[in-house]
N, C-alpha and C positions, 0 to 999 in steps of 0.2 A: 949476187944477191937481187930478185927480182923484184922490181917495184909494180905494183898495180893500182889501178885507182876505181874503186865505185862511184856508185851515185854521188855521195859524200865524202866516204872514208878513204884514206891514202890507207893502202896496204904493204906494208915491207916483210917479205916473208921469210922464213928463216932459212938457213941456208939447210940444215939439216936437222931431223929429229929425234927428240930425246926418250919417243916411247918405249924403246927396248932398253932404257935404263930403269924401266918401272916394274916393281912386281905388282900385278896387278891381283895377286891372290894373296898379298898380307899389305893392304895399305893401312896407312894411319891417316885417319880423315883430316883434309886439308893442307895437307904437306907437300901432296908432289901437285906441281902444275904442269898444265897443257904447254906446248911449245909459243904458243901466242897470246898477246893480250892486246886490250884495247884502252886508250886512255884520249881524253878529249879536256882544252882548257877554257876556264871560263877567264877572260879578261876583257878591260875595255867593255864591259856590260854587254858580253854576248860569249856563247859557246863556240868554239870555233878549233879547228886543225884536229878533228877528229881523225884517228890514227891508231891501225892495228899494226901491232910491233912486234920480234920476238919477246918471249918471256924474260925479263930480268930486272937488276936492281934501280930504283929512281933515285935522283941525286935533289935532296931538298934540304933548304936551310933549318937548323936548330931553330931560327927565330921563325917558322910557319904556326901561325897560329892553333892550326889544331894540334899542335903537342901543348898549348897554353890552354887552351879553353873547352876543347873535346868538341869542337865544330865539326861532326861526322857523320852521315848514316850510312846506312849496307842495305841490302837485301841479299836474300836465299832463297836460289832457284835450283831445278835439276832437268836435265836432258836426259831421255831413255832411248834406249834403241829395241825395236822388235825384235825378237827371237827369231822370226822365220824371215822377214822380208829384208830385214835389216835397216829399216825404216826410220827416222830418229823423230821422236817428239817431245815438246817442251810441254809443260802442264800449266794452264792458265796464266799463260806470261801476261797479260793487260793486267793483270790484279797486283802483280808485281811491280810491274811499271807505274800503275797507278797510287800504288803504296808507297814507292821510291819517292817520288816527287811528294806526296804529304807531309813525309819525313823530312824531307828538305825544307818544305817551308816553314812547317815548326823552328827549325831549327836554322832560319834565317839563311839558306841556301839556294841560288836559283834554279827553279825546276830546270829538269833536263828536258829538250826535245824529243817527242817520240819517235820520228823520223832517223835519227842517230841511235836509240837506244835499238830499235830492232833491226836496222840494217847491220849495227854491230854485233848483233846475236847473230843473225844469218851468216855474216862474213867469218867470224871466229868458229862458228859449229861447221861450215864449209871446209875450213883450213884444219880444222882438229879432229873431224868426224872420226877418226881412228880411234883415237882417246873415249870415243862413250861405248861401253862392252855391254854386248847383252848378256842376259841373265838374272838369277832372282836375286831382288839388291842390290845390282848394278847400275850405277847411274853417272851421271856426270854434273856434278854439285858448281853451279854460277854464280859467283860473287858480284855484285855492281856493287860499287861504293862511291862515296863523295865527301872531298876533304879540302878544308881551308887551306891555303896555300901562301897566302900572303904573309911577306916577313913582318913584323912588328909583333910588340908583347902589348898593346893599347887593348883594354877590353872594351872591345868593338867589333861589330861581325866581318868579317875578312872580306875584300873585295876582288880576288880572284882564288880561284877551286879549279880542282882536280877532278873527273869525273872516269874512273876504272870498272874495268871488266876483267876479272880472273876466270880460269876455269879449274876443277881438280877432280880427278877421278874419283868416284868414293863407291864403299861397301855399305853396307849395312851400318848406320851411325851406333843404334844400341842392338847389343844382342842379349836376349833373356830380357827380364822383368826388372823393371828400377824398383828400390826401397825410398821411401820419401820423407821428410821431415814436415810437420806443418809449424810455418814460420810463427814464433811466439812475438819477438822481439824487433824483427828485421822486414821491411816492406822492399818490394822491388819499385813500388813508384807510389806518387801522390795526387791527389786531386790539381786540376789545374798543371800538370806537370808535361812531361815526356813519355808515359809509360805504353801510349800510344805507337809512338814513331819509334823505327827500328835505330836509333840512337846509339852511338859507339859506347857512349858512358853509361847508357844503363843496363847492358851486360857485364862491362868494367865493373860496377859495382856490387854485382850478384856474386863476385867470385868467393871474397871472405866468406859470407854466409853459408856457402856451400862446403867450403872447407869444411868449416865448423859443423857441417853435417857429416861429410866422409872420414871426419875423425872420428864420429859415434858409428859407422859402417852403415851409413846413407848413401844413397846416390846424388838424391837433388833434394831442393825444397820445393813445397807449395808455399806459395806467396798469400800472404792475406792484406787487409787494407791496412792503411796507414793509421787510421783513425782512432779504430777500436782493436785490430785485429781480432776482429769476428766472422769475416766475410774471406771465402777462399778465392782466388783471383788466378793463379797463374801457377804453373808446374817448372819449375827451372826456365828453361828458354822456350818452353812450351804453352800452349793453352791447355786448358785439363778440361776433361769428362768425368762424371761421377754418373754412376747406374746404381741408382736405387728401385729397387724390385725389377720391372723394367722399363722402368721412363728414365732417360738419358736425359742430365740437366749441365749446364754450363752456364760460366757466369755471361753477363750482358758485355758488350764492349763498350769502353768508355775512353775518357784521356788517361787511364791507366792500365786498360787492358789491349793488347793489339790485337789486331783485326787480321787474325792468320787466314790463309788462304786454304790451308789444309782445316782447318776449324770449319771454316764456311762451308766447305765439300762434305764433311762430316754431316753436318745440320743437313745441307741436300740429301745425302743419301737416306739420311734418318728418314727425313720426309718422304720421300720414292718409295722406302720398303716401308710405310706406315708404322714406323715405331715410335710409339708417344715419346715427345722431348721436349722440353721446356729451357728457356734463356731466361733462366732469372738467380738473383744474387742468392748463394746457399751458405750458409751459418757453418761455421766448424761444429759446434755442437749438434747442428743437424744429421752432418756426418758422423758425429762419433756415436751419435744415439744410431744410428743405420747400422754401424758396423758392431754396436751391441746387441741391436735386435734379429741380426742376421740379414737385414733388409738389402745391406749395401753389396752389391754383387761385383761392380766393376769399378776401378781408376784408369783413366788411361789419359796420355798427353798426347797431343796431334802438334808436327810443325814439320817443315819441310825435310830438314835431314833426317829426323827419327820417323817420319811417316806418323804412325800411331806406336805410342810406345807403352806397354800396359804396366801397371802398378803391381806389387806383389803385397805390399805391405807400407803401412804409412803410422808416423809415431806422433802425438802430441801428450805433452806433458809428461815426459818420460814413459809412457805408455804407449807399446806397440800393439798395432791391431792388422792381423794377417787378413787378407783377403782370400774368397775361396777361390778354389782350383777349378776353373771351368772347363770344360770340354770343346773342343775347337769349333763344334757346332751350337755351343749356347753362349759363346763369346761375341759380344758386341765388338771388343777391341779387334781378336782375329778376322770377324767378317767385316768389317769398314776395311782395313787393312788389306785384306786380298783384293776388295773391289776396287779400293783406290790402285792399288798396284796393277791389275789387271785393266783399269783404262789408261794408267798411265804409259804402261809398256804394250799397249796396243793388244791384247789378250781378250777384250770382251768389246761388246758395244759401250759407244760414249752417249747415252741420250742426253747428257748437258750442255754438249760441246765443248769439254773443258780442254781436249787434244789439239796441239797445234804442232802440223807438221813443218819440219826446218828443210 
């Protein structure tokens, strides 16, 4: 086993690769991981011992604070391979790094050094480059996360943490359109809370109401505000867009709503394409009325895993409203998804400077 050291990171290479054991044509999202992972520990007031090692289990005390107080944050990123040249690109990784530290600060986790973050990404992708497959919908999902590791069940922030990066080959996250329920009783987050952060508990709390929606034949929930359940906020784990006539509408970011990288990219594309768009609060009543009078053309979610996920129908107060089936050339969702994926996979010009070659 060879041991090498980069500028900051110690690298312990795997003896053999597990890539031949993976069926890349039949992937279950986030279950098959590449040969290597990154970890770094926070102790004695500083991040130290950044290391890349073979992917494998951790040994951690059951008394670690992450298990008792949920002090954990994460990010989601993707690497893409150019079909023709084989070059590998990340998509706006600076935004993920910034948001990781915004989330960490809100959860009282020490911010992670930028030089470690980007060196880890580069080194991991150099080592596991063959896991980034070309082809439509293929990518390598990258999961940075941080968790509290101090042993003790006192209700106070940890003084020790572990930061890690895992990578998993991925195909399209959602295939086909999704059906959603508008939340009447549940909320994803509240004013003054941690909805804007990618805190682990935000997502765990969504599972129960999502299960209730699935029992009724729907795929996801469109969350409403916690005060009145009047305003539409996010869809499942995604930001959400509504097209009324030819105007694209999405909720403003706040301490309840995640500042999604794909969301920002869609807004930039709309601006670039001259598409009317509004960042404002939208009520359930406005959406239902638009569905009834035929002015509601599209709903779609945006996020790293799914990129763009069109909604075919929504339900509110036991009434289901089907959305019109638009031709590909008429659909904003299909248009934005193609534009984003063409930039991500180096099939088109990148006027925004979003592509980051590794």
